[in-house]
mmCIF file as Biopython writes it, N, C-alpha, C and O atoms, coordinates in Angstrom:
data_model
#
loop_
_atom_site.group_PDB
_atom_site.id
_atom_site.type_symbol
_atom_site.label_atom_id
_atom_site.label_alt_id
_atom_site.label_comp_id
_atom_site.label_asym_id
_atom_site.label_entity_id
_atom_site.label_seq_id
_atom_site.pdbx_PDB_ins_code
_atom_site.Cartn_x
_atom_site.Cartn_y
_atom_site.Cartn_z
_atom_site.occupancy
_atom_site.B_iso_or_equiv
_atom_site.auth_seq_id
_atom_site.auth_asym_id
_atom_site.pdbx_PDB_model_num
ATOM 1   N N  . MET A ? 1  ? 112.921 103.361 103.321 1.0 0.0 1  A 1 
ATOM 2   C CA . MET A ? 1  ? 111.754 103.115 102.501 1.0 0.0 1  A 1 
ATOM 3   C C  . MET A ? 1  ? 112.013 101.855 101.672 1.0 0.0 1  A 1 
ATOM 4   O O  . MET A ? 1  ? 113.127 101.613 101.208 1.0 0.0 1  A 1 
ATOM 5   N N  . LEU A ? 2  ? 110.977 101.078 101.503 1.0 0.0 2  A 1 
ATOM 6   C CA . LEU A ? 2  ? 111.035 99.884  100.670 1.0 0.0 2  A 1 
ATOM 7   C C  . LEU A ? 2  ? 109.899 99.959  99.666  1.0 0.0 2  A 1 
ATOM 8   O O  . LEU A ? 2  ? 108.744 100.180 100.031 1.0 0.0 2  A 1 
ATOM 9   N N  . LYS A ? 3  ? 110.237 99.772  98.403  1.0 0.0 3  A 1 
ATOM 10  C CA . LYS A ? 3  ? 109.217 99.827  97.359  1.0 0.0 3  A 1 
ATOM 11  C C  . LYS A ? 3  ? 109.424 98.659  96.401  1.0 0.0 3  A 1 
ATOM 12  O O  . LYS A ? 3  ? 110.502 98.495  95.830  1.0 0.0 3  A 1 
ATOM 13  N N  . ILE A ? 4  ? 108.393 97.862  96.233  1.0 0.0 4  A 1 
ATOM 14  C CA . ILE A ? 4  ? 108.405 96.738  95.291  1.0 0.0 4  A 1 
ATOM 15  C C  . ILE A ? 4  ? 107.272 96.963  94.310  1.0 0.0 4  A 1 
ATOM 16  O O  . ILE A ? 4  ? 106.147 97.267  94.706  1.0 0.0 4  A 1 
ATOM 17  N N  . LYS A ? 5  ? 107.570 96.814  93.029  1.0 0.0 5  A 1 
ATOM 18  C CA . LYS A ? 5  ? 106.546 97.055  92.013  1.0 0.0 5  A 1 
ATOM 19  C C  . LYS A ? 5  ? 106.465 95.857  91.073  1.0 0.0 5  A 1 
ATOM 20  O O  . LYS A ? 5  ? 107.427 95.532  90.377  1.0 0.0 5  A 1 
ATOM 21  N N  . SER A ? 6  ? 105.326 95.220  91.064  1.0 0.0 6  A 1 
ATOM 22  C CA . SER A ? 6  ? 104.981 94.134  90.132  1.0 0.0 6  A 1 
ATOM 23  C C  . SER A ? 6  ? 106.017 93.008  90.119  1.0 0.0 6  A 1 
ATOM 24  O O  . SER A ? 6  ? 106.464 92.592  89.050  1.0 0.0 6  A 1 
ATOM 25  N N  . ILE A ? 7  ? 106.398 92.516  91.292  1.0 0.0 7  A 1 
ATOM 26  C CA . ILE A ? 7  ? 107.354 91.422  91.350  1.0 0.0 7  A 1 
ATOM 27  C C  . ILE A ? 7  ? 106.608 90.096  91.191  1.0 0.0 7  A 1 
ATOM 28  O O  . ILE A ? 7  ? 105.584 89.862  91.833  1.0 0.0 7  A 1 
ATOM 29  N N  . SER A ? 8  ? 107.134 89.248  90.336  1.0 0.0 8  A 1 
ATOM 30  C CA . SER A ? 8  ? 106.602 87.908  90.117  1.0 0.0 8  A 1 
ATOM 31  C C  . SER A ? 8  ? 107.766 86.933  90.155  1.0 0.0 8  A 1 
ATOM 32  O O  . SER A ? 8  ? 108.901 87.299  89.851  1.0 0.0 8  A 1 
ATOM 33  N N  . TYR A ? 9  ? 107.479 85.678  90.534  1.0 0.0 9  A 1 
ATOM 34  C CA . TYR A ? 9  ? 108.532 84.676  90.578  1.0 0.0 9  A 1 
ATOM 35  C C  . TYR A ? 9  ? 107.935 83.309  90.309  1.0 0.0 9  A 1 
ATOM 36  O O  . TYR A ? 9  ? 106.866 82.965  90.815  1.0 0.0 9  A 1 
ATOM 37  N N  . GLN A ? 10 ? 108.655 82.528  89.493  1.0 0.0 10 A 1 
ATOM 38  C CA . GLN A ? 10 ? 108.263 81.157  89.196  1.0 0.0 10 A 1 
ATOM 39  C C  . GLN A ? 10 ? 109.480 80.275  89.377  1.0 0.0 10 A 1 
ATOM 40  O O  . GLN A ? 10 ? 110.525 80.519  88.773  1.0 0.0 10 A 1 
ATOM 41  N N  . TYR A ? 11 ? 109.351 79.254  90.206  1.0 0.0 11 A 1 
ATOM 42  C CA . TYR A ? 11 ? 110.469 78.334  90.419  1.0 0.0 11 A 1 
ATOM 43  C C  . TYR A ? 11 ? 110.740 77.554  89.141  1.0 0.0 11 A 1 
ATOM 44  O O  . TYR A ? 11 ? 109.817 77.282  88.374  1.0 0.0 11 A 1 
ATOM 45  N N  . PRO A ? 12 ? 112.007 77.187  88.903  1.0 0.0 12 A 1 
ATOM 46  C CA . PRO A ? 12 ? 112.343 76.408  87.706  1.0 0.0 12 A 1 
ATOM 47  C C  . PRO A ? 12 ? 111.565 75.083  87.670  1.0 0.0 12 A 1 
ATOM 48  O O  . PRO A ? 12 ? 111.286 74.481  88.707  1.0 0.0 12 A 1 
ATOM 49  N N  . ASN A ? 13 ? 111.232 74.656  86.474  1.0 0.0 13 A 1 
ATOM 50  C CA . ASN A ? 13 ? 110.540 73.379  86.230  1.0 0.0 13 A 1 
ATOM 51  C C  . ASN A ? 13 ? 109.157 73.296  86.871  1.0 0.0 13 A 1 
ATOM 52  O O  . ASN A ? 13 ? 108.709 72.205  87.224  1.0 0.0 13 A 1 
ATOM 53  N N  . THR A ? 14 ? 108.472 74.434  87.028  1.0 0.0 14 A 1 
ATOM 54  C CA . THR A ? 14 ? 107.105 74.438  87.537  1.0 0.0 14 A 1 
ATOM 55  C C  . THR A ? 14 ? 106.205 75.216  86.590  1.0 0.0 14 A 1 
ATOM 56  O O  . THR A ? 14 ? 106.684 76.019  85.790  1.0 0.0 14 A 1 
ATOM 57  N N  . GLN A ? 15 ? 104.930 74.981  86.680  1.0 0.0 15 A 1 
ATOM 58  C CA . GLN A ? 15 ? 103.951 75.682  85.843  1.0 0.0 15 A 1 
ATOM 59  C C  . GLN A ? 15 ? 103.309 76.867  86.575  1.0 0.0 15 A 1 
ATOM 60  O O  . GLN A ? 15 ? 102.834 77.809  85.940  1.0 0.0 15 A 1 
ATOM 61  N N  . THR A ? 16 ? 103.298 76.816  87.903  1.0 0.0 16 A 1 
ATOM 62  C CA . THR A ? 16 ? 102.590 77.811  88.703  1.0 0.0 16 A 1 
ATOM 63  C C  . THR A ? 16 ? 103.566 78.833  89.271  1.0 0.0 16 A 1 
ATOM 64  O O  . THR A ? 16 ? 104.659 78.480  89.715  1.0 0.0 16 A 1 
ATOM 65  N N  . ARG A ? 17 ? 103.167 80.098  89.255  1.0 0.0 17 A 1 
ATOM 66  C CA . ARG A ? 17 ? 103.998 81.152  89.845  1.0 0.0 17 A 1 
ATOM 67  C C  . ARG A ? 17 ? 103.887 81.127  91.361  1.0 0.0 17 A 1 
ATOM 68  O O  . ARG A ? 17 ? 102.800 80.948  91.911  1.0 0.0 17 A 1 
ATOM 69  N N  . ALA A ? 18 ? 105.014 81.307  92.028  1.0 0.0 18 A 1 
ATOM 70  C CA . ALA A ? 18 ? 105.020 81.416  93.483  1.0 0.0 18 A 1 
ATOM 71  C C  . ALA A ? 18 ? 104.525 82.797  93.910  1.0 0.0 18 A 1 
ATOM 72  O O  . ALA A ? 18 ? 103.850 82.929  94.930  1.0 0.0 18 A 1 
ATOM 73  N N  . LEU A ? 19 ? 104.862 83.828  93.127  1.0 0.0 19 A 1 
ATOM 74  C CA . LEU A ? 19 ? 104.409 85.199  93.353  1.0 0.0 19 A 1 
ATOM 75  C C  . LEU A ? 19 ? 103.938 85.768  92.031  1.0 0.0 19 A 1 
ATOM 76  O O  . LEU A ? 19 ? 104.528 85.497  90.985  1.0 0.0 19 A 1 
ATOM 77  N N  . CYS A ? 20 ? 102.879 86.554  92.076  1.0 0.0 20 A 1 
ATOM 78  C CA . CYS A ? 20 ? 102.342 87.127  90.837  1.0 0.0 20 A 1 
ATOM 79  C C  . CYS A ? 20 ? 101.954 88.588  91.070  1.0 0.0 20 A 1 
ATOM 80  O O  . CYS A ? 20 ? 100.989 88.880  91.775  1.0 0.0 20 A 1 
ATOM 81  N N  . ASN A ? 21 ? 102.721 89.501  90.466  1.0 0.0 21 A 1 
ATOM 82  C CA . ASN A ? 21 ? 102.452 90.941  90.498  1.0 0.0 21 A 1 
ATOM 83  C C  . ASN A ? 21 ? 102.267 91.500  91.912  1.0 0.0 21 A 1 
ATOM 84  O O  . ASN A ? 21 ? 101.238 92.104  92.213  1.0 0.0 21 A 1 
ATOM 85  N N  . ILE A ? 22 ? 103.251 91.299  92.765  1.0 0.0 22 A 1 
ATOM 86  C CA . ILE A ? 22 ? 103.211 91.807  94.138  1.0 0.0 22 A 1 
ATOM 87  C C  . ILE A ? 22 ? 103.694 93.252  94.153  1.0 0.0 22 A 1 
ATOM 88  O O  . ILE A ? 22 ? 104.741 93.567  93.588  1.0 0.0 22 A 1 
ATOM 89  N N  . ASN A ? 23 ? 102.934 94.126  94.798  1.0 0.0 23 A 1 
ATOM 90  C CA . ASN A ? 23 ? 103.299 95.527  94.976  1.0 0.0 23 A 1 
ATOM 91  C C  . ASN A ? 23 ? 103.338 95.834  96.463  1.0 0.0 23 A 1 
ATOM 92  O O  . ASN A ? 23 ? 102.467 95.397  97.215  1.0 0.0 23 A 1 
ATOM 93  N N  . LEU A ? 24 ? 104.356 96.594  96.892  1.0 0.0 24 A 1 
ATOM 94  C CA . LEU A ? 24 ? 104.508 96.918  98.303  1.0 0.0 24 A 1 
ATOM 95  C C  . LEU A ? 24 ? 105.237 98.255  98.421  1.0 0.0 24 A 1 
ATOM 96  O O  . LEU A ? 24 ? 106.251 98.480  97.760  1.0 0.0 24 A 1 
ATOM 97  N N  . HIS A ? 25 ? 104.715 99.132  99.261  1.0 0.0 25 A 1 
ATOM 98  C CA . HIS A ? 25 ? 105.375 100.408 99.539  1.0 0.0 25 A 1 
ATOM 99  C C  . HIS A ? 25 ? 105.352 100.623 101.045 1.0 0.0 25 A 1 
ATOM 100 O O  . HIS A ? 25 ? 104.285 100.760 101.643 1.0 0.0 25 A 1 
ATOM 101 N N  . LEU A ? 26 ? 106.533 100.651 101.654 1.0 0.0 26 A 1 
ATOM 102 C CA . LEU A ? 26 ? 106.655 100.864 103.094 1.0 0.0 26 A 1 
ATOM 103 C C  . LEU A ? 26 ? 107.466 102.122 103.347 1.0 0.0 26 A 1 
ATOM 104 O O  . LEU A ? 26 ? 108.653 102.161 103.023 1.0 0.0 26 A 1 
ATOM 105 N N  . PRO A ? 27 ? 106.857 103.148 103.917 1.0 0.0 27 A 1 
ATOM 106 C CA . PRO A ? 27 ? 107.612 104.349 104.266 1.0 0.0 27 A 1 
ATOM 107 C C  . PRO A ? 27 ? 108.661 104.047 105.342 1.0 0.0 27 A 1 
ATOM 108 O O  . PRO A ? 27 ? 108.539 103.070 106.081 1.0 0.0 27 A 1 
ATOM 109 N N  . GLN A ? 28 ? 109.665 104.873 105.419 1.0 0.0 28 A 1 
ATOM 110 C CA . GLN A ? 28 ? 110.726 104.696 106.416 1.0 0.0 28 A 1 
ATOM 111 C C  . GLN A ? 28 ? 110.128 104.648 107.813 1.0 0.0 28 A 1 
ATOM 112 O O  . GLN A ? 28 ? 109.249 105.443 108.145 1.0 0.0 28 A 1 
ATOM 113 N N  . GLY A ? 29 ? 110.609 103.709 108.636 1.0 0.0 29 A 1 
ATOM 114 C CA . GLY A ? 29 ? 110.151 103.569 110.010 1.0 0.0 29 A 1 
ATOM 115 C C  . GLY A ? 29 ? 108.930 102.688 110.180 1.0 0.0 29 A 1 
ATOM 116 O O  . GLY A ? 29 ? 108.451 102.505 111.299 1.0 0.0 29 A 1 
ATOM 117 N N  . THR A ? 30 ? 108.417 102.138 109.087 1.0 0.0 30 A 1 
ATOM 118 C CA . THR A ? 30 ? 107.240 101.276 109.144 1.0 0.0 30 A 1 
ATOM 119 C C  . THR A ? 30 ? 107.640 99.853  109.507 1.0 0.0 30 A 1 
ATOM 120 O O  . THR A ? 30 ? 108.650 99.338  109.028 1.0 0.0 30 A 1 
ATOM 121 N N  . SER A ? 31 ? 106.841 99.228  110.354 1.0 0.0 31 A 1 
ATOM 122 C CA . SER A ? 31 ? 107.027 97.817  110.694 1.0 0.0 31 A 1 
ATOM 123 C C  . SER A ? 31 ? 105.785 97.051  110.251 1.0 0.0 31 A 1 
ATOM 124 O O  . SER A ? 31 ? 104.661 97.530  110.406 1.0 0.0 31 A 1 
ATOM 125 N N  . ILE A ? 32 ? 105.998 95.852  109.698 1.0 0.0 32 A 1 
ATOM 126 C CA . ILE A ? 32 ? 104.862 95.043  109.261 1.0 0.0 32 A 1 
ATOM 127 C C  . ILE A ? 32 ? 105.093 93.588  109.663 1.0 0.0 32 A 1 
ATOM 128 O O  . ILE A ? 32 ? 106.200 93.204  110.041 1.0 0.0 32 A 1 
ATOM 129 N N  . GLY A ? 33 ? 104.055 92.802  109.576 1.0 0.0 33 A 1 
ATOM 130 C CA . GLY A ? 33 ? 104.128 91.358  109.726 1.0 0.0 33 A 1 
ATOM 131 C C  . GLY A ? 33 ? 103.658 90.732  108.419 1.0 0.0 33 A 1 
ATOM 132 O O  . GLY A ? 33 ? 102.762 91.257  107.758 1.0 0.0 33 A 1 
ATOM 133 N N  . LEU A ? 34 ? 104.255 89.630  108.056 1.0 0.0 34 A 1 
ATOM 134 C CA . LEU A ? 34 ? 103.893 88.943  106.813 1.0 0.0 34 A 1 
ATOM 135 C C  . LEU A ? 34 ? 103.203 87.642  107.198 1.0 0.0 34 A 1 
ATOM 136 O O  . LEU A ? 34 ? 103.840 86.726  107.719 1.0 0.0 34 A 1 
ATOM 137 N N  . LEU A ? 35 ? 101.904 87.560  106.943 1.0 0.0 35 A 1 
ATOM 138 C CA . LEU A ? 35 ? 101.089 86.422  107.347 1.0 0.0 35 A 1 
ATOM 139 C C  . LEU A ? 35 ? 100.489 85.736  106.135 1.0 0.0 35 A 1 
ATOM 140 O O  . LEU A ? 35 ? 100.222 86.376  105.118 1.0 0.0 35 A 1 
ATOM 141 N N  . GLY A ? 36 ? 100.278 84.433  106.245 1.0 0.0 36 A 1 
ATOM 142 C CA . GLY A ? 36 ? 99.613  83.682  105.198 1.0 0.0 36 A 1 
ATOM 143 C C  . GLY A ? 36 ? 99.768  82.201  105.431 1.0 0.0 36 A 1 
ATOM 144 O O  . GLY A ? 36 ? 100.586 81.779  106.248 1.0 0.0 36 A 1 
ATOM 145 N N  . PRO A ? 37 ? 98.994  81.408  104.726 1.0 0.0 37 A 1 
ATOM 146 C CA . PRO A ? 37 ? 99.066  79.954  104.899 1.0 0.0 37 A 1 
ATOM 147 C C  . PRO A ? 37 ? 100.345 79.380  104.299 1.0 0.0 37 A 1 
ATOM 148 O O  . PRO A ? 37 ? 101.064 80.061  103.568 1.0 0.0 37 A 1 
ATOM 149 N N  . ASN A ? 38 ? 100.617 78.119  104.618 1.0 0.0 38 A 1 
ATOM 150 C CA . ASN A ? 38 ? 101.767 77.427  104.040 1.0 0.0 38 A 1 
ATOM 151 C C  . ASN A ? 38 ? 101.677 77.474  102.512 1.0 0.0 38 A 1 
ATOM 152 O O  . ASN A ? 38 ? 100.614 77.250  101.934 1.0 0.0 38 A 1 
ATOM 153 N N  . GLY A ? 39 ? 102.800 77.767  101.875 1.0 0.0 39 A 1 
ATOM 154 C CA . GLY A ? 39 ? 102.841 77.797  100.421 1.0 0.0 39 A 1 
ATOM 155 C C  . GLY A ? 39 ? 102.347 79.081  99.790  1.0 0.0 39 A 1 
ATOM 156 O O  . GLY A ? 39 ? 102.180 79.146  98.572  1.0 0.0 39 A 1 
ATOM 157 N N  . ALA A ? 40 ? 102.110 80.107  100.598 1.0 0.0 40 A 1 
ATOM 158 C CA . ALA A ? 40 ? 101.586 81.366  100.077 1.0 0.0 40 A 1 
ATOM 159 C C  . ALA A ? 40 ? 102.652 82.244  99.427  1.0 0.0 40 A 1 
ATOM 160 O O  . ALA A ? 40 ? 102.314 83.188  98.712  1.0 0.0 40 A 1 
ATOM 161 N N  . GLY A ? 41 ? 103.945 81.949  99.662  1.0 0.0 41 A 1 
ATOM 162 C CA . GLY A ? 41 ? 105.017 82.726  99.053  1.0 0.0 41 A 1 
ATOM 163 C C  . GLY A ? 41 ? 105.722 83.683  100.000 1.0 0.0 41 A 1 
ATOM 164 O O  . GLY A ? 41 ? 106.494 84.529  99.550  1.0 0.0 41 A 1 
ATOM 165 N N  . LYS A ? 42 ? 105.479 83.571  101.287 1.0 0.0 42 A 1 
ATOM 166 C CA . LYS A ? 42 ? 106.108 84.480  102.265 1.0 0.0 42 A 1 
ATOM 167 C C  . LYS A ? 42 ? 107.628 84.374  102.237 1.0 0.0 42 A 1 
ATOM 168 O O  . LYS A ? 42 ? 108.323 85.386  102.145 1.0 0.0 42 A 1 
ATOM 169 N N  . THR A ? 43 ? 108.138 83.159  102.316 1.0 0.0 43 A 1 
ATOM 170 C CA . THR A ? 43 ? 109.587 82.953  102.320 1.0 0.0 43 A 1 
ATOM 171 C C  . THR A ? 43 ? 110.192 83.330  100.978 1.0 0.0 43 A 1 
ATOM 172 O O  . THR A ? 43 ? 111.286 83.893  100.931 1.0 0.0 43 A 1 
ATOM 173 N N  . THR A ? 44 ? 109.506 83.031  99.902  1.0 0.0 44 A 1 
ATOM 174 C CA . THR A ? 44 ? 109.987 83.404  98.567  1.0 0.0 44 A 1 
ATOM 175 C C  . THR A ? 44 ? 110.118 84.914  98.448  1.0 0.0 44 A 1 
ATOM 176 O O  . THR A ? 44 ? 111.125 85.409  97.941  1.0 0.0 44 A 1 
ATOM 177 N N  . LEU A ? 45 ? 109.109 85.654  98.909  1.0 0.0 45 A 1 
ATOM 178 C CA . LEU A ? 45 ? 109.154 87.116  98.862  1.0 0.0 45 A 1 
ATOM 179 C C  . LEU A ? 45 ? 110.314 87.652  99.689  1.0 0.0 45 A 1 
ATOM 180 O O  . LEU A ? 45 ? 111.043 88.533  99.233  1.0 0.0 45 A 1 
ATOM 181 N N  . MET A ? 46 ? 110.494 87.137  100.892 1.0 0.0 46 A 1 
ATOM 182 C CA . MET A ? 46 ? 111.581 87.611  101.760 1.0 0.0 46 A 1 
ATOM 183 C C  . MET A ? 46 ? 112.942 87.268  101.148 1.0 0.0 46 A 1 
ATOM 184 O O  . MET A ? 46 ? 113.870 88.073  101.218 1.0 0.0 46 A 1 
ATOM 185 N N  . SER A ? 47 ? 113.066 86.094  100.555 1.0 0.0 47 A 1 
ATOM 186 C CA . SER A ? 47 ? 114.341 85.706  99.911  1.0 0.0 47 A 1 
ATOM 187 C C  . SER A ? 47 ? 114.663 86.612  98.727  1.0 0.0 47 A 1 
ATOM 188 O O  . SER A ? 47 ? 115.820 86.980  98.526  1.0 0.0 47 A 1 
ATOM 189 N N  . LEU A ? 48 ? 113.656 86.972  97.948  1.0 0.0 48 A 1 
ATOM 190 C CA . LEU A ? 48 ? 113.883 87.885  96.825  1.0 0.0 48 A 1 
ATOM 191 C C  . LEU A ? 48 ? 114.280 89.273  97.318  1.0 0.0 48 A 1 
ATOM 192 O O  . LEU A ? 48 ? 115.187 89.891  96.760  1.0 0.0 48 A 1 
ATOM 193 N N  . MET A ? 49 ? 113.613 89.764  98.355  1.0 0.0 49 A 1 
ATOM 194 C CA . MET A ? 49 ? 113.944 91.090  98.899  1.0 0.0 49 A 1 
ATOM 195 C C  . MET A ? 49 ? 115.347 91.121  99.480  1.0 0.0 49 A 1 
ATOM 196 O O  . MET A ? 49 ? 116.024 92.147  99.410  1.0 0.0 49 A 1 
ATOM 197 N N  . ALA A ? 50 ? 115.792 90.006  100.053 1.0 0.0 50 A 1 
ATOM 198 C CA . ALA A ? 50 ? 117.137 89.934  100.654 1.0 0.0 50 A 1 
ATOM 199 C C  . ALA A ? 50 ? 118.219 89.658  99.624  1.0 0.0 50 A 1 
ATOM 200 O O  . ALA A ? 50 ? 119.407 89.698  99.946  1.0 0.0 50 A 1 
ATOM 201 N N  . GLY A ? 51 ? 117.820 89.378  98.385  1.0 0.0 51 A 1 
ATOM 202 C CA . GLY A ? 51 ? 118.796 89.103  97.339  1.0 0.0 51 A 1 
ATOM 203 C C  . GLY A ? 51 ? 119.328 87.686  97.354  1.0 0.0 51 A 1 
ATOM 204 O O  . GLY A ? 51 ? 120.355 87.410  96.734  1.0 0.0 51 A 1 
ATOM 205 N N  . LEU A ? 52 ? 118.654 86.778  98.050  1.0 0.0 52 A 1 
ATOM 206 C CA . LEU A ? 52 ? 119.101 85.390  98.119  1.0 0.0 52 A 1 
ATOM 207 C C  . LEU A ? 52 ? 118.634 84.583  96.912  1.0 0.0 52 A 1 
ATOM 208 O O  . LEU A ? 52 ? 119.180 83.515  96.636  1.0 0.0 52 A 1 
ATOM 209 N N  . GLN A ? 53 ? 117.643 85.073  96.197  1.0 0.0 53 A 1 
ATOM 210 C CA . GLN A ? 53 ? 117.148 84.442  94.971  1.0 0.0 53 A 1 
ATOM 211 C C  . GLN A ? 53 ? 117.063 85.518  93.900  1.0 0.0 53 A 1 
ATOM 212 O O  . GLN A ? 53 ? 116.947 86.708  94.195  1.0 0.0 53 A 1 
ATOM 213 N N  . SER A ? 54 ? 117.122 85.078  92.660  1.0 0.0 54 A 1 
ATOM 214 C CA . SER A ? 54 ? 116.946 86.051  91.563  1.0 0.0 54 A 1 
ATOM 215 C C  . SER A ? 54 ? 116.156 85.433  90.443  1.0 0.0 54 A 1 
ATOM 216 O O  . SER A ? 54 ? 115.903 86.087  89.432  1.0 0.0 54 A 1 
#
């Protein structure tokens, strides 16, 4: 199971948040795809979930 509650992220020296109040709940065994335009925060979200950014 994966549960994310109200995650937000802002890169240093920027005014705009890359992620703002993201919530996600995936029951065990669930598969999803993460889609969106360039700059939508997909890679940022995955990096935070993997612990590569804090």
